C-alpha positions as CSV (number, residue, x, y, z in Angstrom):
1,M,-22.6,8.7,-5.8
2,A,-23.0,12.8,-5.5
3,G,-19.2,12.6,-4.1
4,E,-20.3,14.3,-0.9
5,H,-18.1,13.3,2.2
6,L,-19.3,9.8,3.8
7,T,-17.4,10.5,6.9
8,K,-15.8,13.2,9.3
9,P,-12.7,15.1,8.3
10,P,-9.7,13.0,9.1
11,Y,-7.2,14.4,10.9
12,G,-5.6,17.5,9.1
13,Y,-9.1,19.0,7.8
14,K,-11.9,20.3,9.8
15,V,-15.8,21.0,8.9
16,D,-16.5,24.5,7.2
17,P,-18.6,26.7,9.5
18,N,-20.6,28.0,6.8
19,D,-21.2,24.4,4.3
20,R,-21.4,21.0,6.7
21,K,-21.0,19.4,3.6
22,K,-17.3,21.0,3.2
23,W,-14.0,20.1,5.0
24,I,-11.8,22.7,4.9
25,V,-7.9,23.1,6.1
26,D,-6.7,22.5,10.2
27,E,-3.5,24.6,9.6
28,E,-2.3,23.3,13.1
29,A,-2.6,19.9,11.8
30,A,-2.0,19.7,8.6
31,A,1.3,20.9,9.6
32,V,2.1,17.3,11.2
33,V,0.3,15.6,8.2
34,K,2.6,17.2,6.1
35,R,5.6,16.5,8.2
36,I,4.6,12.3,8.5
37,F,4.6,12.4,4.6
38,D,7.8,14.1,4.3
39,L,9.6,12.0,7.2
40,C,8.5,8.7,5.4
41,V,10.0,9.9,2.1
42,A,13.4,10.3,4.1
43,G,13.4,6.9,5.1
44,N,11.1,5.9,8.5
45,G,8.6,3.6,8.7
46,P,5.9,4.3,10.7
47,M,7.3,3.2,14.3
48,R,10.1,5.6,13.9
49,I,8.2,8.5,12.9
50,A,5.8,7.8,16.0
51,K,8.8,8.3,17.9
52,I,9.9,11.2,16.4
53,L,6.9,13.4,17.1
54,K,6.6,12.2,20.7
55,A,10.0,13.0,20.8
56,D,9.8,16.5,19.5
57,K,6.4,16.7,21.9
58,V,3.7,16.9,19.0
59,L,0.1,16.2,20.3
60,T,-1.4,13.0,19.3
61,T,-5.0,13.6,17.4
62,R,-6.6,12.8,20.2
63,A,-4.5,15.2,22.3
64,H,-5.3,18.2,19.3
65,Y,-9.0,18.0,19.3
66,A,-9.0,17.8,23.1
67,K,-7.2,21.3,22.9
68,Q,-9.1,22.6,19.9
69,K,-12.8,21.9,22.3
70,G,-10.8,23.0,25.5
71,K,-10.9,19.9,27.4
72,L,-8.6,18.4,29.7
73,L,-5.1,16.4,27.6
74,P,-4.7,12.4,28.2
75,D,-2.7,11.3,30.1
76,N,0.1,10.5,27.2
77,P,-0.3,14.0,24.9
78,Y,2.4,13.2,22.6
79,S,1.9,8.6,23.1
80,W,1.6,8.6,18.9
81,N,0.5,5.2,17.9
82,E,2.1,3.2,15.0
83,S,-1.2,2.2,13.2
84,T,-2.6,6.1,13.6
85,I,1.1,6.9,11.6
86,V,-0.5,4.6,9.0
87,A,-3.8,5.5,8.7
88,V,-2.7,9.0,7.5
89,L,0.2,7.3,5.3
90,E,-2.4,5.4,3.7
91,R,-5.3,8.0,3.4
92,M,-5.8,9.7,-0.5
93,D,-8.4,12.5,1.1
94,Y,-4.7,14.3,1.6
95,C,-4.2,15.0,-2.0
96,G,-7.6,16.6,-2.2
97,H,-10.3,13.6,-3.5
98,T,-13.2,11.9,-2.0
99,V,-12.8,8.2,-1.8
100,N,-16.1,6.9,-1.0
101,F,-16.9,2.8,-0.4
102,K,-14.3,2.4,1.6
103,S,-16.4,-0.4,3.7
104,Y,-20.2,-1.9,3.5
105,S,-21.7,-4.4,5.9
106,K,-22.8,-7.6,5.0
107,S,-26.5,-6.6,6.5
108,H,-27.6,-3.7,8.5
109,K,-27.7,-6.0,11.6
110,L,-24.1,-6.5,11.2
111,K,-21.9,-3.6,13.0
112,K,-18.9,-5.1,11.5
113,R,-17.5,-3.2,8.4
114,I,-15.4,-4.8,5.9
115,P,-13.1,-3.2,3.9
116,T,-13.3,-2.8,0.0
117,T,-10.8,-3.4,-2.6
118,K,-9.4,-0.3,-5.0
119,E,-11.7,-1.3,-7.7
120,Q,-15.1,-0.8,-5.7
121,Q,-14.1,2.1,-4.2
122,A,-15.5,5.4,-5.8
123,I,-12.9,8.1,-6.2
124,F,-14.0,12.3,-7.0
125,R,-11.0,14.1,-7.4
126,N,-10.3,17.6,-6.2
127,T,-13.3,18.2,-3.7
128,H,-11.3,20.1,-0.9
129,E,-7.6,21.5,-0.8
130,A,-5.0,19.2,-0.9
131,I,-2.4,19.1,2.4
132,V,-0.2,16.5,0.4
133,E,0.9,16.8,-3.5
134,E,-0.4,13.5,-5.0
135,A,3.1,12.8,-6.6
136,V,4.3,12.6,-2.8
137,F,1.6,10.6,-1.8
138,E,2.3,7.9,-4.8
139,R,5.5,7.6,-3.6
140,V,4.9,7.2,-0.1
141,Q,2.8,4.4,-1.3
142,E,6.3,3.0,-3.4
143,L,8.3,2.8,-0.2
144,R,5.1,1.6,1.8
145,A,5.4,-1.5,-0.2
146,N,9.4,-1.8,-0.1
147,K,9.1,-1.7,3.6
148,R,12.5,-1.0,5.3
149,R,13.6,-3.3,8.7
150,P,16.6,-1.4,10.8
151,T,19.4,-3.8,10.7
152,K,20.9,-5.3,14.6
153,A,23.6,-2.5,13.9
154,E,20.9,-0.3,14.2
155,R,21.7,1.6,10.9
156,Q,20.0,1.2,7.6
157,G,20.6,0.9,4.3
158,M,20.1,4.7,2.5
159,F,19.1,2.3,-1.0
160,S,17.1,-0.7,1.2
161,G,14.0,-1.6,-1.0
162,L,15.3,0.1,-3.9
163,V,18.1,-2.0,-5.2
164,F,17.4,-5.0,-7.3
165,C,18.8,-7.9,-9.1
166,A,19.2,-7.7,-12.9
167,D,19.2,-11.4,-13.0
168,C,16.5,-12.6,-11.0
169,G,14.5,-9.5,-9.9
170,S,15.3,-9.8,-6.1
171,K,15.3,-7.4,-4.0
172,L,19.2,-7.1,-3.0
173,H,19.3,-6.8,0.7
174,F,21.4,-4.4,2.6
175,A,24.2,-6.4,4.4
176,T,26.1,-4.6,8.0
177,C,27.2,-5.6,11.7
178,K,28.6,-3.5,14.3
179,S,32.1,-4.0,13.5
180,F,31.6,-2.3,10.4
181,D,32.9,1.0,9.9
182,G,30.1,1.7,7.7
183,S,32.7,1.5,4.1
184,Q,31.9,-2.2,4.6
185,D,28.6,-2.1,4.2
186,N,27.1,-3.7,1.4
187,Y,23.8,-5.4,-0.9
188,R,23.9,-8.8,-2.3
189,C,21.1,-10.7,-3.7
190,A,18.4,-12.3,-1.7
191,R,18.5,-15.6,-3.3
192,Y,22.2,-15.7,-2.7
193,K,23.0,-17.8,0.0
194,S,26.8,-18.6,0.0
195,N,27.3,-19.5,-3.0
196,T,24.2,-22.6,-2.4
197,G,21.6,-20.4,-4.1
198,D,20.1,-19.8,-7.3
199,C,21.7,-16.5,-8.4
200,T,25.0,-14.8,-7.6
201,A,25.8,-12.2,-4.6
202,H,25.9,-9.3,-6.9
203,F,27.7,-8.0,-4.1
204,I,27.8,-4.1,-4.5
205,R,29.2,-1.5,-1.6
206,E,27.3,1.3,-0.4
207,E,29.7,3.4,-0.8
208,V,30.2,2.7,-4.4
209,L,26.1,2.8,-4.9
210,R,26.1,6.1,-3.1
211,K,29.5,8.0,-5.8
212,I,27.4,6.0,-8.4
213,V,23.9,7.3,-7.6
214,L,25.1,10.7,-6.9
215,N,27.3,11.1,-10.1
216,R,24.5,10.0,-12.0
217,I,21.8,12.8,-10.6
218,F,24.8,15.6,-11.0
219,A,25.0,14.2,-14.6
220,V,20.9,14.6,-15.1
221,T,21.0,18.0,-13.5
222,A,23.9,19.2,-15.7
223,M,22.0,18.2,-18.7
224,F,18.6,19.9,-17.5
225,Y,20.6,23.0,-17.2
226,E,22.8,23.2,-20.0
227,D,19.5,22.5,-22.3
228,I,16.1,22.2,-20.8
229,T,15.0,21.5,-24.3
230,A,17.3,19.1,-25.0
231,F,16.8,17.1,-21.7
232,M,12.8,17.3,-22.3
233,E,13.3,16.1,-25.7
234,L,15.6,13.1,-24.4
235,T,12.8,12.0,-22.0
236,Q,10.4,12.1,-24.3
237,K,12.0,10.3,-27.1
238,Q,12.5,7.8,-24.2
239,R,9.1,7.7,-22.8
240,F,6.1,9.3,-25.4
241,D,7.8,11.0,-28.3
242,E,6.8,8.3,-30.8
243,A,3.2,8.3,-29.5
244,E,2.6,12.4,-30.2
245,K,1.7,11.9,-33.5
246,D,-0.5,9.3,-32.6
247,M,-1.9,10.7,-29.7
248,K,-2.4,13.3,-31.7
249,R,-4.8,11.0,-34.1
250,K,-6.4,9.4,-31.3
251,L,-7.8,12.5,-29.8
252,R,-9.3,13.5,-33.2
253,E,-10.9,10.2,-33.7
254,V,-12.3,10.6,-30.3
255,G,-13.9,14.0,-31.2
256,Q,-15.1,12.4,-34.3
257,A,-16.7,9.2,-32.5
258,R,-18.0,11.5,-29.9
259,K,-20.1,13.3,-32.2
260,R,-21.4,10.1,-34.0
261,I,-22.5,8.9,-30.9
262,A,-24.6,11.8,-30.3
263,E,-25.9,11.8,-34.1
264,L,-26.6,8.2,-33.9
265,D,-28.9,9.1,-30.3
266,R,-30.8,11.6,-32.6
267,I,-31.0,9.1,-35.5
268,F,-32.3,6.5,-33.1
269,K,-35.5,8.5,-31.8
270,R,-36.2,9.6,-35.1
271,I,-36.5,6.3,-36.5
272,Y,-37.9,5.2,-33.4
273,E,-40.8,8.1,-33.7
274,D,-40.8,6.7,-37.7
275,D,-41.8,3.3,-36.4
276,I,-44.6,4.7,-33.9
277,N,-46.5,7.2,-36.7
278,G,-46.0,4.0,-39.2
279,T,-43.8,5.8,-41.8
280,I,-41.7,2.8,-41.5
281,S,-42.4,-1.0,-40.9
282,H,-41.2,-2.4,-37.5
283,E,-39.3,-4.8,-38.9
284,R,-37.3,-1.9,-40.6
285,F,-37.3,-0.3,-37.9
286,L,-35.7,-3.5,-35.8
287,K,-33.3,-3.8,-38.3
288,L,-31.8,-0.2,-38.4
289,S,-32.0,0.3,-34.7
290,A,-30.1,-3.0,-34.2
291,E,-27.2,-1.7,-36.9
292,Y,-27.2,1.2,-34.9
293,E,-26.7,0.4,-31.4
294,A,-24.1,-2.0,-32.9
295,E,-22.2,1.1,-34.3
296,Q,-22.5,3.3,-30.8
297,K,-21.4,0.1,-28.9
298,E,-18.4,-0.2,-31.1
299,L,-17.6,3.6,-30.9
300,T,-17.9,3.6,-27.4
301,E,-15.4,0.9,-26.8
302,T,-13.5,2.5,-29.0
303,V,-14.0,5.8,-27.2
304,N,-12.9,4.8,-24.2
305,A,-10.1,2.8,-24.7
306,E,-8.5,5.7,-26.8
307,Q,-8.9,8.4,-24.1
308,L,-7.3,6.1,-21.2
309,E,-4.1,6.1,-23.6
310,V,-4.9,9.6,-24.0
311,D,-5.0,10.3,-20.4
312,T,-2.2,8.3,-20.2
313,Y,-0.1,10.5,-22.8
314,E,-1.3,13.2,-20.7
315,Q,-0.4,12.2,-17.2
316,N,3.9,11.4,-19.0
317,K,4.0,15.0,-19.6
318,S,3.0,16.3,-16.3
319,D,5.1,14.0,-14.9
320,F,8.4,15.8,-16.3
321,D,7.4,18.7,-14.7
322,S,7.1,17.1,-11.6
323,F,10.9,15.6,-12.0
324,A,12.2,19.1,-13.2
325,A,10.5,20.5,-10.2
326,T,12.3,17.6,-8.0
327,I,16.0,18.9,-10.4
328,R,15.1,23.0,-8.9
329,K,14.6,21.9,-5.3
330,Y,17.8,19.9,-4.8
331,V,20.1,22.2,-7.5
332,G,24.0,22.3,-6.2
333,I,23.6,19.0,-3.8
334,T,27.1,18.1,-2.4
335,E,25.8,14.8,-0.8
336,L,23.0,12.7,-0.9
337,T,20.7,12.2,1.9
338,P,17.4,9.5,2.0
339,T,15.0,12.1,1.0
340,I,17.4,13.2,-2.0
341,V,17.3,9.1,-3.2
342,N,13.4,8.2,-2.6
343,E,12.6,12.2,-4.3
344,F,15.1,11.3,-7.1
345,I,14.9,7.3,-7.6
346,K,12.6,4.9,-8.3
347,K,15.0,1.7,-8.5
348,I,18.5,0.7,-9.3
349,V,19.4,-2.5,-10.7
350,V,22.6,-4.2,-10.7
351,H,23.6,-6.7,-13.2
352,A,26.4,-9.3,-12.0
353,P,30.3,-8.4,-12.2
354,E,32.3,-9.3,-15.2
355,K,35.8,-9.7,-15.4
356,I,37.5,-8.2,-18.5
357,D,41.3,-8.1,-18.6
358,G,41.9,-8.8,-15.1
359,K,40.0,-6.7,-14.0
360,R,36.1,-6.7,-12.0
361,F,33.3,-4.5,-14.1
362,Q,29.8,-3.9,-13.0
363,K,26.8,-2.1,-14.6
364,V,24.4,-0.3,-12.3
365,D,20.6,1.3,-14.5
366,I,19.2,4.1,-12.1
367,V,15.4,4.6,-13.6
368,F,14.8,7.8,-11.9
369,N,11.1,8.7,-10.4
370,F,8.7,10.4,-13.1
371,V,10.8,9.7,-16.4
372,G,12.5,6.6,-15.8
373,Q,15.8,5.8,-17.2
374,I,18.0,8.1,-18.5
375,H,20.4,7.1,-21.1
376,L,23.2,9.6,-21.3
377,S,25.9,10.1,-23.5
378,A,28.2,10.5,-21.0
379,D,31.1,7.6,-20.6
380,P,29.5,4.5,-20.4
381,Q,31.7,3.1,-17.9
382,T,31.1,5.3,-14.8
383,E,29.9,2.4,-12.9
384,Q,32.3,-0.5,-13.7
385,K,35.3,2.0,-12.9
386,E,33.2,3.1,-9.6
387,A,33.1,-0.8,-9.5
388,D,36.7,-1.6,-10.4
389,K,37.9,0.6,-7.0
390,Q,35.7,-1.1,-5.2
391,E,37.6,-4.6,-5.6
392,K,40.8,-2.6,-5.0
393,T,39.7,-1.5,-1.5
394,A,37.9,-4.8,-0.7
């Protein structure tokens, strides 16, 4: 509970020679850790990442430690294991935080360790230098929750795991085959099965979706650079501008409540001394102490609840800075890559197509990482026009 490390440092860190309780960055291994996270953001799964590292002859963790100690390298020094990659991707310590109580034993006689739940773990923030940004770590966890499986055609949809049905909420599965030339690759609702399912296809071609997403990123980027203040105001209005005044009020109330809690501690101490000295009757003391304890308990609960709201609000403000950093990172892009998609896009919602005056229209909602869905004042029919082109080329 003191926040000290209970285990040896993970791959990417080493023990500080000047303080055995501290971890410092192992630069050579840290570069590999960063690369593993970058490859995951680029749309690669653990098995694929392991193959890439092996092909590039990157030393495994075991081989790395053997090299550091001047020992002979193992027989297969570049043969990365999928489970090792998963362990790296799921370890929060790389964000610079210490996570304790990750497992327990039912008895000191039993060697088997049982994993704990996240609620049972204790996280101590900023205890050592971070190797991976927390925003990148969280994005990787989201991507890992929506695992992407390669198709028989050995092609993977750029938006696999990100596209959802507006009606039933199911994922839109990527559909392709070896006979497709790429322009025919598409997404369709998982609950649609040749019109026998309980949802419609919500069919959309990947080629069309690429254009929609790229155009939307261009529009958002253009607005950001034309007037960053206006862009910030737009995202604030959508996410937390309405709550700003309320947050300021809550901050004041939290401060006042904490002062009152401290004051009640002093009052309780005084009436306790008065009870001991006989200045007030014991019955009076019991009545006052019960009232003060009830007030203090209520104030403490209020402080905890309102502080949580304030912390969430502050996180939303820092999220804007993270989104701004992503925009600056990819200014002037001319085409999409899996990395760009995963850093920009959190979710894509595809609506069922509609027939209007004999033409096919389809709405597509794009939810961005950090800031959510951004409603632009641009032509609202952009997505529908793109979908209309899709039908003409089908």
